[in-house]
Steps between C-alpha positions, in 0.01 A plus 500: 500500500224420250372149442449449123376145434439181690508177302377172649551159332316199645532667839248418768147536364615636165557256215699603196656846472313794655628852456397794721594855401559691825632834376311811616393733220515876451777754487830356633311179577332650810168631369290203597675295765249225576501155341200303628468121512153365584423142583291286729671306779705228334512691170877553490562832681740353753678310220580831332609644834732203561629513137624858546696411810628168370640663185699749704619302800483130410556277800489799737153610379239504772226347289167451676451152355838369606386433861839395638578247220850483363566687176519191279165368617344840457618524139380145426158572645478832310498323162148511360314169551403491133859463377763239569772579754758443223345789302551725798401853575648848512460859606646812341486862613629804320547832670684826465705660777760772522834417661734786572271724296526274187168332397525130406253237386521158666327175432530202740401162360467194721413162347495160666406144417522155658790294361546150634299583809695817584399861436740682270477880499662741261524876545585753227512874549480737206617859526387751236385215277810281518582202726769591753682200652676713760178649631335154487773355726474789744127552480435419869741774603385747235128470583590546868654834404219600266210385716602328828277213602408661834389815318304310238267372771398861556405552131398152387257417777199286575272728702381203712849393600662841529248578776725295730757778460257735669386279786794274582726647766793281388489653155685817606837346423392406147341842458819662627715321246269596219483865615878525523543362150218707355626823654865433423594462868640147439797652309604701804458190719729301272753781509499499881547120497780525250682759706475272803660217304774727373560642845534151645739401224723796559496457875608136474783601269641751742415350842698255711450125494288509812292792372445327167399184683242697705358659194485167318319345795242776497458459125444126546241575764343751265491250211356229728227728624411600147481134404274435797279791405485383136409148619230635733364732232487203258307300762274799552430525128430126478276523807320794343406277207362241746324773690336631183388151409366459855319827463349380174386183671359701789306719257369188324397348832327822603316503167399138544392583854292786366344292222412229748317751710766508767453869566132433557590240763716753675223756489218260604502612865498869418220446246290309755541787749405751236201294398376517858556877501298531183207308649497720809526815288206381282285461813592850616432659164165322466400617853592858406286474186203369703535791742520740213185348349309588815549871430364707211701286253195310357363830375771482227280233346212745437660826378205562267254488794712751693498726192121473476464572873718807467294621200170435685623690804605786279147517349332472838723769644425727201124436533508578871675824431252588228206447738657730757560768241138469371359543850720803562397665172131424562521667845676801344246535222208472739655767721549726196140459378362557850700821528383616157139412583494752784566783249157641402649687203612173329234364268399137550584406146863608555511293815388191304767569233768524766380174658520328161854632436617379835348156450663473157832605648474226768424240240792618279750493788385166645420276205663178624278193495404333817728209621393188674693507824643158582836560673442811710869507599615719783803720469705237688383225262569719199858567623560130565385412143734766358792372706434143391494584131790744492753351742408205727416248232820586308709438814317173564558395135877565529533315830297205371705488176826499698382215723372301200827544309700398803273199558534397133881523516518296822261238363710474185816470712336228709405307188854535359652379825264208507599401144869532579466289813305238308772493231787499747671160501562325829849483642531138392430594137802735480731304730749407229512857367552642849781253555664601175470867591643431847795309358568769233495766775745298705736452209485861402555612862798262533662628183442858607671424829793340321520804272503728805777292658708514181445877479623533856805284426576708189464816700735363770756401241471842345576660839792266557628568150474871564709460821770305317508754217536783751789317674660439164462868414654596833803274433545658157475847636747414777742370239469826315567710812812301593659597171666279239848455371394574146372852456294416189319221682433731789372772269279259305366350821419840644325609183307175473380532859407861444320407177312226674395726787392773256307253282326352805383846605404578141305173478318580826403852396415398139287214629314724741441764234389259228291292738329816629411598139394143427273494813336824385450366146347173626275695738383719213437197280310316770276793587446566127377144440323432830126544536531603868708816458523556879601145593876552474676833552859391450706191406847474653783275387774449756830586321687240705266199510275598208197405712183670375266673750165667428376794710144633524390863533562494873862392454432151632663196336235308301550120509492363148271214600224760550504570126244313288621255235433762233680774697802271543510452125468872437782552754726251318428662164567840650839383628589368155379816332694717747817299437453534125442875525811540720722285280718632222448174308213532247360148524169359377230379738351155446199433724319167529143489644521855632149553644386159627451610859396860443161661540342724238646826636857369512465346153383835369805667654736249343343545155492879517814577694747212495499302170542800267784642721670192650782503244585584139390143423236307693402139423179401677374140515137505612168311505177645364377562853804717581520712181140489376337707226478816707861487610614398149341817362674708764836339413452534121677840471817348657461157329766403244353156421296225654502121481234248584629166633247222435537135601397259223353189660531289184860601432579502873712812456469878540437714193586875487286741303530871430248700703365454849206281611292691247591646163531876477 
């Protein structure tokens, strides 16, 4: 399926006729799959999202702005405020899809207006460019075959709302129905159900009056239980709407509580205790610094004096050495001259020459100037000075720096805590907000309890229904074993029973096989998009209940409430992507506000790994903080076209422009 064009007329925020080309470009229409809509909050993104669904499904569309209203009121409120209700509004969607291998072009047009206080809606469906009255009359059935409503929620999804699919335990039934339809398992289920009906019909034809009466009684019980289940499921769906509204109110109350400083009130005691700890820690750190100052630490203030002292000691030590050498040489020379003087054969003039040479040699060897001795350091003092300069003072500097940094951090924390405590409102200032939060919590808890009770009742009815169906099956099989007067009825009954048993076994094995592949695909998608690659090792979908369980590397079940908000959204998107990859239906993906709760790493993964590969056609509705300039440039190679949705304050309507928030 490829969406071609969406046309809105006076619908929601859009006044007049607005056309949006949605076709991907490139070879076979798959070269550049992404169509990007950019708009601020309130700019018309959700209106486009609702328009797509409304065009296809009409009164059954799960539009985000309907909020439980009846269809007529929703259509009336969807007419742009700038036009009269009598002028009306409309949506039209054209798309191409292949049925039985034959491609066809469809266009669904819905127009409505208010006539004498009532909303009048008209629907026209064109096929291959011509209006088709037969298709128009049967459109609800045809679209259910082309794109069932349950499946559409897995391809046309609001990322904020679809997250409930990943975290709500009661969603497994809805997920199961969608998986069966998407993977083609619903056809086998219908065949099994049809064989049961046929088997019952044949058994009643051939059995005795009493046997037929027993079968009919079981069938009445079966029908009554199914009606009870349908009623309970309807109540559960209605309650779910109330629960979601209560959750919205609870979130609003929590936000008001936060804005009013309620969290600060809750944290006041802990902050006071921490403030006392900071004061005690400051005293300890200051005492340690005082102790450290009583050591050699102050010498760090006069490094130049230490350098001068070391240089002076070096000169004094050198001068002392020179004096010793001079004395030794003088003694040597005197001994030499004395020895030579005892030789009578040596003339006196040669002795004087030798004396002069030795004196010159001493002066040449020891020519250092005299040094004024001021320090006169001993070897122990000299070693201590060397140790100070090369090691000790460096250690003292590091220890003092660590203490000062720690003291600075604690002082800063103390000041921050003092400011927070000063700004924290008193309990009386947030009393009304606390009361609202308390009431919202109570309502939400009560509705959750009612939902749990209904779920338990539905489960009990399902067990009871299963028991009745088994008894009915036993009666039918008993009828078959007893034999019938008419051989053709007996033969048909036997074959129907065998077909049903075979199809049930086939359904079980096919479900297990397909669910196993689906679980692996979803696991692969989740690990591919998730920032924490080691968080989840495996995702398992129960082939009977369709409950989803996550397992970590140790093989332990990971509760979904331990996932962050962003991880839950990535999980939901991974489930949808895995379903799309496992499905034989090539359907487009329409994603509203895809990255609102995601951090930078997860956004990067979606831009790089998901959007270009999510489907052959991907329509993304985003704000400028989700797909910014950097992400836009990364998406450009896969971008077919982009639209900027701008709200005009003067016209009080949304305006669509080619390009994104900035012009290429």
